[in-house]
Wavefront OBJ file of the C-alpha trace (Angstrom):
o trace
v 0.150 0.091 0.099
v 1.604 2.897 -0.963
v 1.165 6.277 -0.389
v 2.872 7.499 -3.115
v 2.500 11.077 -4.384
v 1.825 10.068 -8.235
v 0.080 13.199 -9.744
v -0.740 16.275 -7.837
v -4.374 15.333 -7.167
v -3.736 11.186 -7.109
v -2.270 8.936 -4.150
v -1.700 5.516 -4.744
v -2.128 2.756 -2.503
v -0.266 -0.438 -3.483
v -1.481 -2.917 -1.135
v 0.219 -6.439 -0.629
v -2.346 -8.571 0.184
v -2.054 -12.134 1.528
v -0.508 -14.679 2.657
v -3.186 -14.655 2.621
v -6.270 -12.558 3.343
v -7.272 -9.620 1.494
v -8.814 -6.289 2.235
v -10.826 -5.910 -1.189
v -13.698 -6.086 0.563
v -13.433 -3.262 2.546
v -13.612 -0.817 -0.053
v -11.687 3.193 0.965
v -13.642 5.647 0.009
v -12.536 7.698 -2.852
v -10.355 4.639 -3.967
v -10.118 2.756 -7.169
v -9.055 -1.008 -6.208
v -9.830 -3.131 -9.212
v -7.920 -3.430 -12.250
v -4.609 -3.128 -10.748
v -2.996 -6.203 -9.975
v -1.601 -6.299 -13.411
v 0.794 -2.908 -13.356
v 3.340 -5.064 -11.437
v 3.734 -7.337 -14.469
v 4.141 -4.683 -16.870
v 6.917 -3.296 -14.801
v 8.686 -5.813 -14.728
v 8.688 -6.512 -18.456
v 9.781 -3.170 -19.078
v 12.443 -4.064 -16.382
v 13.857 -7.040 -18.109
v 13.767 -5.585 -21.839
v 15.817 -1.829 -19.826
v 18.311 -4.834 -18.386
v 18.840 -7.266 -21.642
v 17.856 -5.164 -24.822
v 21.100 -4.360 -26.670
v 19.364 -0.838 -27.418
v 19.514 0.029 -24.021
v 22.817 -1.476 -23.393
v 24.364 0.335 -25.667
v 23.695 3.854 -24.770
v 24.860 5.769 -21.400
v 24.100 3.248 -18.364
v 23.264 6.384 -16.016
v 20.912 8.301 -18.670
v 19.034 5.049 -19.277
v 18.543 4.273 -15.642
v 17.219 7.469 -15.599
v 14.653 7.148 -18.011
v 13.972 4.010 -17.165
v 12.772 5.125 -13.943
v 10.685 7.997 -15.517
v 9.079 5.634 -17.592
v 7.930 2.721 -15.363
v 6.755 6.473 -13.000
v 4.639 7.795 -15.942
v 3.411 4.696 -17.323
v 1.753 3.484 -13.728
v 0.406 6.993 -13.652
v -1.255 6.470 -16.900
v -2.378 3.588 -16.307
v -4.552 4.237 -13.358
v -5.731 7.542 -15.156
v -7.080 5.426 -17.437
v -8.981 3.173 -15.003
v -10.324 5.347 -12.649
v -10.502 9.659 -11.423
v -10.680 8.668 -7.803
v -7.624 10.460 -6.049
v -6.373 6.972 -4.211
v -6.062 3.772 -5.941
v -5.494 0.509 -4.039
v -2.894 -1.950 -5.946
v -3.270 -5.365 -4.279
v -0.596 -7.269 -5.841
v 1.375 -9.196 -3.240
v 4.559 -8.704 -4.866
v 5.397 -4.906 -4.155
v 6.327 -6.299 -0.726
v 9.633 -7.966 -2.059
v 10.570 -5.290 -4.425
v 10.139 -2.225 -1.564
v 13.112 -0.800 -3.380
v 12.099 -1.183 -6.829
v 8.931 1.015 -5.969
v 11.183 3.454 -3.643
v 13.544 3.860 -6.877
v 10.781 4.463 -9.307
v 8.492 7.267 -7.126
v 11.945 8.611 -5.526
v 10.495 8.027 -1.789
v 9.519 5.340 0.272
v 5.776 3.512 -0.116
v 3.498 2.528 2.411
v 3.211 -1.281 2.556
v 0.114 -3.169 4.203
v 0.458 -7.065 4.160
v -2.783 -8.871 5.104
v -1.474 -11.973 7.328
v -3.610 -14.546 8.232
v -2.866 -18.192 10.463
v -1.024 -20.176 8.372
v -2.809 -23.644 9.116
v -6.514 -22.166 8.254
v -4.837 -20.604 4.339
v -4.412 -23.934 3.977
v -7.282 -25.007 5.190
v -9.243 -22.722 2.909
v -7.338 -24.200 0.143
v -7.995 -27.296 0.791
v -11.713 -26.558 0.823
v -11.716 -24.647 -2.778
v -9.931 -27.465 -3.978
v -12.877 -29.947 -2.604
v -15.627 -27.483 -3.933
v -15.489 -28.325 -7.499
v -14.689 -32.070 -7.842
v -16.252 -31.771 -11.688
v -13.338 -29.606 -12.652
v -9.590 -30.792 -13.158
v -7.824 -29.492 -10.583
v -4.077 -28.910 -11.940
v -2.493 -29.840 -8.348
v -3.711 -33.291 -8.153
v -1.402 -35.681 -11.017
v -2.710 -39.773 -9.960
v 0.200 -40.774 -12.622
v 3.331 -39.582 -10.588
v 1.426 -39.540 -7.317
v 1.425 -35.382 -6.674
v -1.353 -33.796 -5.254
v -3.860 -36.720 -4.680
v -3.826 -36.542 -0.471
v -4.246 -33.683 1.652
v -1.354 -33.888 3.745
v 0.519 -33.694 -0.143
v -1.224 -30.653 -1.134
v -0.772 -28.736 1.339
v 2.960 -29.424 1.406
v 3.068 -28.333 -2.153
v 0.774 -25.367 -1.370
v 3.702 -24.328 0.922
v 5.997 -24.947 -1.446
v 4.923 -23.366 -4.537
v 3.228 -20.020 -4.963
v 0.883 -18.325 -4.463
v 1.266 -19.120 -0.426
v 4.863 -20.749 -0.638
v 6.245 -17.671 -2.919
v 4.281 -15.269 -0.390
v 6.118 -16.991 2.364
v 9.951 -16.860 0.957
v 8.769 -13.541 0.186
v 8.023 -12.690 3.767
v 11.213 -14.323 4.844
v 13.333 -11.802 2.469
v 11.442 -8.591 3.518
v 12.456 -8.976 7.547
v 15.966 -10.143 6.520
v 16.095 -6.831 4.396
v 14.165 -4.824 7.392
v 11.770 -3.485 5.072
v 9.414 -4.889 7.730
v 10.237 -1.864 9.820
v 8.231 0.337 7.167
v 5.196 -2.134 6.600
v 2.255 -2.400 8.170
v 1.300 -6.053 9.139
v -2.574 -6.625 9.679
v -3.852 -10.024 10.599
v -7.043 -11.274 9.121
v -8.070 -12.537 12.594
v -7.954 -8.820 14.204
v -9.801 -7.543 10.533
v -12.624 -9.619 11.218
v -13.474 -9.333 14.855
v -12.340 -5.717 15.388
v -12.942 -4.499 11.662
v -13.321 -0.618 12.857
v -9.905 -0.638 14.672
v -7.992 -2.506 12.571
v -9.061 -0.005 9.448
v -8.564 2.696 11.858
v -4.699 1.548 12.219
v -4.830 1.252 8.395
v -5.835 4.818 7.955
v -3.409 5.978 10.225
v -0.655 4.218 8.365
v -1.460 5.722 4.813
v -2.458 9.271 6.300
v -5.787 8.822 4.286
v -9.255 10.146 5.771
v -11.328 7.600 7.231
v -14.464 5.998 5.988
v -17.366 4.892 7.755
v -17.684 1.560 6.419
v -21.109 -0.717 6.748
v -19.436 -4.091 7.661
v -22.732 -5.962 7.992
v -23.283 -5.029 4.401
v -20.427 -5.220 2.124
v -20.657 -5.041 -1.523
v -18.207 -6.818 -3.510
v -17.530 -4.145 -6.442
v -13.976 -6.078 -7.978
v -14.682 -8.630 -9.898
v -12.039 -11.530 -11.348
v -12.834 -14.365 -13.615
v -11.170 -17.118 -10.675
v -11.030 -19.893 -13.965
v -7.734 -18.175 -14.772
v -5.941 -19.160 -11.671
v -7.795 -22.463 -11.454
v -9.751 -22.289 -8.436
v -12.979 -20.946 -9.028
v -14.604 -18.888 -6.104
v -11.286 -17.953 -5.121
v -12.412 -13.958 -4.540
v -16.047 -14.154 -3.892
v -16.551 -12.431 -0.489
v -18.994 -12.540 2.318
v -21.268 -9.679 2.691
v -20.678 -9.319 6.689
v -17.492 -8.989 8.204
v -16.978 -11.435 11.175
v -14.713 -14.027 12.158
v -14.947 -17.529 10.977
v -14.469 -20.730 12.554
v -11.083 -22.207 12.584
v -11.231 -25.260 11.245
v -7.794 -26.559 9.944
v -7.365 -29.764 12.226
v -10.879 -31.058 10.858
v -9.938 -30.172 7.182
v -6.186 -30.705 7.082
v -5.911 -33.276 9.575
v -3.351 -33.961 12.577
v -0.231 -34.887 10.281
v -0.957 -31.587 8.156
v -1.125 -29.375 11.206
v 2.158 -30.871 12.848
v 3.694 -30.544 9.640
v 3.082 -26.823 9.389
v 3.611 -26.157 12.973
v 6.784 -27.662 12.913
v 8.232 -26.534 9.480
v 6.883 -23.117 10.075
v 7.622 -22.164 13.561
v 8.932 -18.814 12.792
v 5.372 -17.898 10.633
v 3.613 -18.380 14.285
v 5.922 -16.445 16.304
v 6.300 -13.355 13.919
v 2.926 -13.307 13.806
v 1.173 -14.359 17.622
v -0.288 -17.390 16.421
v -0.701 -19.762 19.384
v 1.035 -23.306 18.206
v -1.249 -25.948 19.701
v -0.515 -29.912 20.550
v -2.614 -32.211 17.961
l 1 2 3 4 5 6 7 8 9 10 11 12 13 14 15 16 17 18 19 20 21 22 23 24 25 26 27 28 29 30 31 32 33 34 35 36 37 38 39 40 41 42 43 44 45 46 47 48 49 50 51 52 53 54 55 56 57 58 59 60 61 62 63 64 65 66 67 68 69 70 71 72 73 74 75 76 77 78 79 80 81 82 83 84 85 86 87 88 89 90 91 92 93 94 95 96 97 98 99 100 101 102 103 104 105 106 107 108 109 110 111 112 113 114 115 116 117 118 119 120 121 122 123 124 125 126 127 128 129 130 131 132 133 134 135 136 137 138 139 140 141 142 143 144 145 146 147 148 149 150 151 152 153 154 155 156 157 158 159 160 161 162 163 164 165 166 167 168 169 170 171 172 173 174 175 176 177 178 179 180 181 182 183 184 185 186 187 188 189 190 191 192 193 194 195 196 197 198 199 200 201 202 203 204 205 206 207 208 209 210 211 212 213 214 215 216 217 218 219 220 221 222 223 224 225 226 227 228 229 230 231 232 233 234 235 236 237 238 239 240 241 242 243 244 245 246 247 248 249 250 251 252 253 254 255 256 257 258 259 260 261 262 263 264 265 266 267 268 269 270 271 272 273 274 275 276 277 278 279
């Protein structure tokens, strides 16, 4: 979530959502939250060509760096301007956190990033429940020929080692090793669900934007995505009421998977204050 000034009248707020949960169902006043995930991929593509193309290599390094950063900044501003006239935009790409230095370089100031985290066991349980919801559809994680992803335990382990969950975990480690965690606001999903007003007040204060009076009993889904593109139908569907959910990770994952997660990711539970239970 970046409170970087991109034009005279617009700030953009880059939310690094998930591991794990998302703030997209809490719409900020005067904020555009849809269509923004792809902008990071455009920057990646531009950076790749800027780095590797002989047309850039043959020219002055300092001049090309200055031009690339200006191109990226202006391109992002134009991207947002074409999509909305709102004064703030929320970019929910989970990739921004680990590219804190690149974003700082592009805008010549440090961004503000909000990272929403959740009990890792419950994340895996949620992924597993999504897997079970559509038995009539082909599920890429499941391959009976090579015995991969064919049990709940195997799927849990695979999620921990592959995108999106595994990638997000590695990025969290890198963020803390680089010291960027001290500049990022971490919000626990459980706190947001149990105390949405108080939790969002922290977000508004961190971003330095005006507070909005939300109706947590009737949240409208204003952003839409085709979840077939991610292979998980219903992935981004939201509930209209903000309220805590019952932890069901033990019944969904089973004790072996829960013990594996708790043993191998103790750093995560300790870092974000989640209780590890004997099962």
